[in-house]
Phi, psi and omega in degrees: 000136180256157184235138171247136180252126180248137167255118182237140168296151170130157177297144181300322182296320186286316179299314182303323180291325183278311185286342174290347178284332179275117193279348170269004178258138180237119178280122178262230175272161184246117167231129176054035174092351179262143176249128182270113176253129169271117180251129168288119180259168181274161191299341179280351182250122182266125181298331183291332186281344182286138170256107194235127169259123173251121181284123171259139189249125176274117185263124182263333181206166182293111184281171176299170186304133178283128180239122176252131185235147174246122172227132182050038177087352178258145180253114188248112177285138179230124186249102170029241182267135181283355193270349185293116181295336193274001179277119182267159179296129189287147175272167179257142170240132184304131179300334177286326181291311180301320184293317176307313180299314189289323179299315181300314186294315179297323176297319178298321181293318174296324175294321181289319180290328178290323179295317181299311179299322176302305178299318175301316187293318177294323176298313179300315174306311186297310183307313184299314186291327178294317179297311173298311175301315176300308185303322185290317180295315179302323182291323180299311180299316184291323171299319180293302171318317175298315183294310178311314188294318186296320182293319176300319181290326178295314176308315177297322175289327172297312176301321166303311172309312185288318178297325180287322172298313182293332179290316177303312181294329178297308179306324172297319175295320179299312182293326176291328180288321181293317168301338183272316182301316180294318178301313183294327170299323181288325189283320178300316183294349183269166189280007184296137184084340181253156176281062186285141181224157176284173175302320189287319180299322179283332182284337174309303180289336174288315175294332175287322176291324164313304182308305189296325179283335181283321183286322179300304180312314180295317179295320182252351186229017166289316174244068185274164178290156184294124177271127191254138183299331180292334180288160175304128183281142178296144175276088182291343180070235177264358190279326192217145174304136179303330185291349179295350175308328180297328183287329179283358168284348172253102177313325182294348178264003182296325187288324178289319181288330175296313181300310180299320188291323184292325181290331176290319179293321175295318181293334187265326187257333188243305186289137188063030183247344180060042178298340176288343184282359186060235185289338181279353187286332184294316183294311183310308185299323187291309187296312179297320175308307190291322186289310188293317178297324177295317184288318178284344172255004178264118183292347178269355185286130183260166171308330184286330178283326170301323178293322180294323179293319174285335177290309176314312186295312181302315182298316180299319181292314178301318174294318182295315193291330179281347180259328199289144187244167191292325178290342176289352187276354181294333175285326172300318176291329170297311180299315185295326171293327173299320176286322180293326179291325173300320183280332176281344179287335180272310183296341184289330186290342183256350170205173183244003178286155176261125187228000192300331181289323183290313174303321174297323181296317180297313180291329174299316176296327170295324176292319174302313174301320175286337179291320172295315180302316185285339173277351179264152180279335180293151184269128178247135165217163184242126191249114182257356185058058182297333179302315182298319179294330177294336175311333191276350186306302185259012175279132177276128190261121177257345174206187183291128180235155169251153181210154180260133184241129181291109183258358178197118188290163182282141172259120182259135174237135170243122182078168180277166175297327182269011172090352176277153176068047185283348179271005176249123164249133182213163186270110173288322178229118184288165182282151174248141182230155171226147181282127181232148181262144178244122184277132185275159186245000000 
């Protein structure tokens, strides 16, 4: 579209009122009584090509609507009815002045459009710069996030590798720990630190004790005074079954009965009683009774548990023997006198001989044997076969009979002295028996 500028006399307010009826006319500014009107031409007409004579009209009153028509490149102002008396003759303005005015206005318009285009170009440039900057910033952010992600992946990979290495080290430590534990068990089961002896070495003091007891019984009770039924019966207490009184009715049986009695006293009062430990024997005996009773009565107890118990006993024995003093044995002497006195109460009813020294010697040998046994990790037990003996309690004797009496118990060993093979039990020393007559009534 091209634009044509008209200069018309008249107040701006009046011309604005009239010309505003034509929607293509734009009223501009007022200068020196002239009103500048902008008329938009069609694209086919160039404002610069127009030779225009503009009649300037002096408005006395508001005329009818102003209609401007374009014919052959000229603009002819037309003011409503020509009959209007108030209309004065229009004056003439040179075309060159009008053209200059139009040129200036077009130049201003071009400058404005150029400025607008420049501003638009600047806006486009700014938008493009912002777009580039935004893309660059976004790319930077993406690159930064990508780097962070790569670092996170690397850190995770490093952590997994470190965890794998630590797991392998842990497995190695566990294997080493298991090996060390097994080695420790083997070391603990070794006879090092214990008074370990072989089976043959252990059998020697047992055989000697059997011989001493047998000799004592034969020496003092082979020709005893006759035991009368009217006399007070010996009180065996818990050591001997009361039916042994039947054997005492025959004097030839005294030696066998005495041997059985002494062995039963030793197994009840000496073996596993720590009499060699002096004052410590009472405490050791109390602890041992509780521990051994718990292990022996627990159906879930395994040979390994029993092995640990006897390992503890052997270790404790070694420590006590290293710490015991000569003065501590006073308690052992006192306890030994009590045991000898209890045995003499029974034996004095069978002989008039003086035998206390020999009995003391037997008791000392038994205490020393218990010290050797306590130093071993192996378990020792004594078997009298009491079940078999109890069968005689209610047996009715109809005539002179003979019966086998256990005069020395069997010695049963579980495990070896170094703690191995604790699940194996075998007879170290067999049971000894003698034939006794039972007198019929």
